[in-house]
N, C-alpha and C positions, 0 to 999 in steps of 0.2 A: 439513389441520392446523387445529386449534382451540386457543384459549387462553382461560383464565379468570383474570381479573386482579382480585385483592382487595387493595387498598392496596399493601403491599410484597411480595406474593407473586403468582406466576403459574405456571400449568401449561400446558405445550405438548404437545399430542398430535401429534407430528410426522408419523409415517407408520406405519400398522399398529399394532404393539405398542410402538413407541418413544415414550417419554414423558420429557420434561425438566421438572423442577420447579425454579423459581427463587425464591430468597428474597433480597430487596434490603435491605442494611443501611445503605448510604449512597448518596444521590442528590442531591448538593449543588446541582445546577441544575434539579432537578425534571423530568427528562426522562421522558415516557411511554416505556415499554420499546419499544413498537411503532414509535416514532420512530427508534430506534437500530438495531434488528435484527429479522430474522425467522429462523425455524428451518428447517433442511433436513437431509437425510441425506447423509453422506459415504460414498463408496465406499472404505472404509478399515477394515481389520480391527482396527486399534489404537484407533480412535475413530469411532463410528457417527454422531455428530451434528455439526452445524456451526451456529454463530451467523453468519448471513449479514448482514453489515453493510449498512445503508441509508445510511450516511454516509461510507463509505470510498472508494467509486469503484472497487471491485475486481470483485466478482461481479455487482453491480447497477449500472445507469447512474444517475448523479447529476448535478445541477448542479455543475460543477467548483469553484464557490466553497465548497460545503459541506465537503468534506474538508479544504480549506485552512483554513477557519474552525475545524473540529474540532481541527486541529493547534494553532492559536493558543489555543483555549480550554484545551487540555491544558497549553500553555506557561504560561498564567496560573494554572491550578490548581497547577502545579509551583511557581511563585513563592510562592503562598499557603501551600502545605503545607510546603515545605522551607525557605523563606526568610522566611515570615511577612509577605509583601507582597501586599496585595489590589489587583487592577486593577479600577477602576470600570466598565470596558467589558465585563467578563466576562458579566454577566447579559444585556446586550443581544446579545452574540454567541450565547449559548445560545438566546435567543429567536429569533434569525434562523435558526439551524440548524433549529429546529422549524417555523417558519413559511415558510421559504424566501423571506423578504422582506428587502430592503435589504442583501443579501449583498455586492453589488458595492461599495457605499459603505463598508461595514465593512472589506472587504479593503483598499481604498485607504487608509482611516484607519490600518490596521495597518502598511501600507507606509510611510506618512508619519511615523508615530509608533511605531517598534518599541520593545520592552521593554528597558530597560537591565538588564544582567546583572551582579550584584555580583562573582561569582567566575568564574575561568576554568573552562569546562565543556565536556566532550567528549560530543556526542550521537551515539548509535548506533542506527540503524534496523534492524529485523530483516527480512531477505528471506523470502519474496517479497512478502508482503502489506503490510508496514509500511514499505517503502522510501520511499514518498511521505509517509506520515504522519510518520515520523521527520524527514524534510526539512522538512515544514510546521511542526513544533514548533520545530526549530532556527532556521528563517528568520524566526520571530517576534521574535527577539532582536536587539539593536542592536550588541552588542560581546561580547567575552570568550567567543565560541562557535566551535566547529568541529564538523564533521559527517562521519560515514562510515557506510555501511551494509554489512551482511554480504551475502554472495552465495553462491549455489549453483554458480556458474560456476567453471571451472578455467582460470586464466590462466597463460600459459607463462613470461613474462619476469620475473615478480616473485614473490618468496616471500610466502606468507600470513603475516601477523604474529599472527593469532589463528585457531585452529581449535577448533570445538566442535560438539556434536551437539544435534539437536532430535528426540527419540526418536519422538514421535507422528506426525511429518510423513512425507510420501511421499519427500521428499528430505532426509535427516537431517543431512547434513554442511554446516556453514556455514564460510565462509572470509572473511577480511578482508584486502584488498590495499591498503595505504597507500602512496601515492607517497613520502611522507617516512617513512623507517624509524623516525624518532623520534616519530611521531604520538602514541603512548601513553606516551612516556617523560617524563612530568611528573606533578605531583601534582594535576592538575585533577580536579574531580568528574566522574563518569560518569553520564549519563542514558541508559538503555536503553528504546527505544520499540517496543512491539508493539501490535497492534490488540486482542488479547484474551488474557488470562491464565487458564488453567484449573488447572494444577498449579504453575506457576512454575519447572518443571525447566529449561526453556531458559535463563531468566535466571540460575538457579543455575549452570548449566554454563559460561556465558560469564563470570560473575563469578569463578568459581574459576580459569578459564583466565587472565583478565586479572591477577588478584592474583598468580598463580604467576609470570607473565612480567614484570609491572610492579608491584613491591611498593610503589611510592609511592602507588598508587591506594587510597584509604581510604574514600571516600564514594560510594555508588551510589544511584540512584533508578530504579525500574522504573515506567514510564509506560505506561498502556494506556487504551483506551476502556472495556473491560469487565474486571473482575477477579473471577473465580469461585473463587478458592482456598479449599480447606477449612481447618478449624482446624489440621489436621495439617500441611498445606502451608505455612500462615503461620508455624507454629512452626519449620519448617525454615529459614526466613529468619532467625529469631532465633538458632537454633543456628549458622548459618553466620557470623553477625556475631561470635559468641564465638570460633568456631574460627579465623577469619581476622583478628580484631581490626579489623573494618570496621563501617560503618554502612550499612544498606539502608533507603531510604524507598520507599513505594508511593504512586503518584498515579493516580487513575482517575476516570472520570465516573460509573460505576456499580460499586459495591462490594457483592458478595453471595456467595452460595453456590448450588450446583446439586446436584440429585440426578437420576441417569439410570437408568431401568429399561427393560427390554424391548429388542427388536431389530426392525428393519424387515425386511420381505420385499421384496427388490429385484426387481421385475418391470418389463419395458419397457412403458411407457405414456406416450407422448409425443404432442405435437400432430402432426398430419399434415404432412409436408413439402410445400411448394409447389413448383411447377415452377421450375427454375432460369432466371433471367433473364440477359441479357448486358449488364452494366453498362459504362459508359464508365470506363476505368481511366486515371488520370493518375499519372505518377511524378515526384516533385518532391524535389530535394535542397536542404536548408537550409545546406549546407556554406559557401556564399559569405557567409552572414550571421554566421558565427562566426569569431572570431579563431583563427589557427593554434595558439596556445598552449592552446586548449580541446580539442584533439585529443590523445588518449592512444594512442600507437602501440605497443600490445601486442596479442597474439593470444590465442586460447583454443582449447581442445579441446572439441568438441561431444560430446554423449552417444553418438553413433555413431562416435566416435573420429576424425571428420574435423576438420581444422584450419580455424578461421575466422580469416582474415587481416585482416578489416576492422577499422579502429581503433575504439576506444571514445570516448565523450564524457567529458571530464575532470570536468565539474561535476555529474554525476548524484548524487554522494555515494559512488560505489563506491570511489574512490581517496582520499577525504578532502580537505576544503577548509575555509577559514575563512569567517566571516560577511562579511568585507570582499570576498572573492572572489565570494561568492554574490550580493552586491549588484550587482557589475559584470556577472555572468552574467545576472542578471534583466533588466538593460537590453537585452542582446542578444536575450533571449527575447521581449521586447516587439516587437522588429523582426520576428521570425518570426511572432508573432501578428498583427501588422498586415498582413503579406503574405498570410497564410492567410485572414484576415477578408475581404480584398478578393477572394479567390478563391471564397468561398462562393456556391453556386448555389441553395440551398434555404432554406426557412424553419425547418426543424428538422434539426439536425446532430448526429451522434455522432462524438466523437473517441475513438479506441481506442489505448491504450498496450499495449506488449508485455512481458509477464513482469515482471521487476524494473524495467523502464524505465517508470515511472509518473509521477514528479513533473514531469518536463519537459513531456510532453504535457498533463498536468493543468494546469500553470501557463499554458501556451500557450492551452489551451481556455478558461481563465477570462477571457481578454482577446480572444476572437474574436466577441464580440457576444451578443445575446439568443438564447435557445432553442438553446443548445449544451449537450450532455450528454457525460459522460465515463465510461468504464469501461475495464478492462484485461483482457487475456488472462491465463489462470492455468494452473498445472500441477495444480490441485486438482480431482479428479473428484467432482462432486456428482450425486446421482441425480435426474433430472428426472421429473416426472409431471404429468399434467393433472388430477389429483384436486383437488377443491375446496379452496381456501384454501392450497394448497401453494405454496411460494416459487418454486422453479425449474421453469419450464414447458417449456423446451427447451434444447438445448445444441448447439454446433458443435464438432466434434472435428477437429484438424488437427495437422500437424507444425510445431513452432516454426520461424519463419523465420530466427531468429538462432542456434538451438541444435539443429542437425539431429539427429533421432532422439528428441527429447523431445516427447511428446504434450502439446498444449495444448488449452484449452477456452475458449469464450465462451458466455455464458448470457443467455437472456431477450431476444433480439432477434427480433421478429416481423416478418412480411412487411409492407413498406410503412410501418413504424413511423417511419422517418426518411427525409428527402429525399436525404441524402448521408452518406458516411462519410469521415473522415480517419483513416488508420491510420498511427501513428507507429512507426518502428523505429530503434533507436539505430545499428546497424552492419550495414547490408545494402548490397551492391554489385551484386548480380545480380537481375534481375527474377524469374527462375525460383525464387528462394528463397521467393517469396510464393505460389507456385502452389497449395499445399495449403490455405492460408488463404483465398485468393480463391475456390477451388472451393466452400468452405463459405459464404462471404459472398454468393455468387450466389443462394443460397436466400432471402435477405432481400428480393429484388426491388427493391433500392435502385439507382437509375439511375446515380449518380455515386460513384465510389470513388477517393479520392486517397491514394496511398502516399507518405508523407513520411519521408525518411531524413535523418539529422543529420550524418554524418561523411564520406560519399563520394557522388559522382555515381553514378547507377544505370545499368548497361549491360545 
């Protein structure tokens, strides 16, 4: 893949005949594009390209401070665009994201001095990729905030209060399971958080659903790192405002348009696999560090129709909580981080979240000391190749440990890249549920792997 960058334009020759041309209209913090993303090819008939974020902690490993700071920067941008309030810390945070310097100090500053929010606001993160980003935006505020994220999971004991579709995704159906059935029954503003907007259809779908079910909702903001909507797609927001008598704001770090031509030829061309090693596996439950009221005793149906009886963690955002509850939960996560920091055995550590369960391991990783990196498993299939300058070099394919029958992926972990791995799972109770993932991770030749679960001891 090659790119040619001239001022506010860039051309990405992604793979074979696939070309993506980018025109940037607004870049308020002056980010070089290659600091935020790289391009890759999706194995998806609906959309062949993918903006692979370098600051999200999903497909590529990052310093865990970075995605948390990106969420805070988006929160500050939201304040400026929607409420006209500038935060003097914003430029410093943008600089830290680019340089990867003083990130720990800035995160602590934000925890000590969160942003006051003038009006009651409901934040919604989009599964799977933006669950942690949405949580990071929300957690930057001091008051008047509550958070929930959508999910692709099917929960048995609770009805979904919102259902909508994401047409271009591999898993199109989103659900929202609020503990409090009145979660959306107020006139608070709604902030929808996604990592990247291409057409805006997903946001339109959820806005239409919310307004139909909760007519008091009148003000919406769509927040994203990248916004590539065309003129026609932007006009659709204006039309929807008139149709529903609502207001829709858009907040982003990079605002532009894209043009896509050609198609890739997907042929297998990946790095040679190394011999499998036999790592030392440690199973560790953090259940004793969490208050019992943080456990959500509901079950789910896996993709293969099997029932998963392990309880959920209440404060991930999946069931909705307030900023005051989030502050208390963060204090308990610091205890978890301190315990795991003391168990580190190597100089370079990778923490892995699973699927939608990203924010908690990301937040823990951010307090585990120096040289800790974070990324998460994903249901998104990306084409790997060893061709020069291409983003995704290798992939690991396995069955989801928490949602049996669902194929998951990990990308760009090379042999001996890290000294140890900490793999976080929200709701696992049996060791054999990790077998498929561990079989793949043995190819990394990493000697120590610690499996961390949150809600139950492992048997």
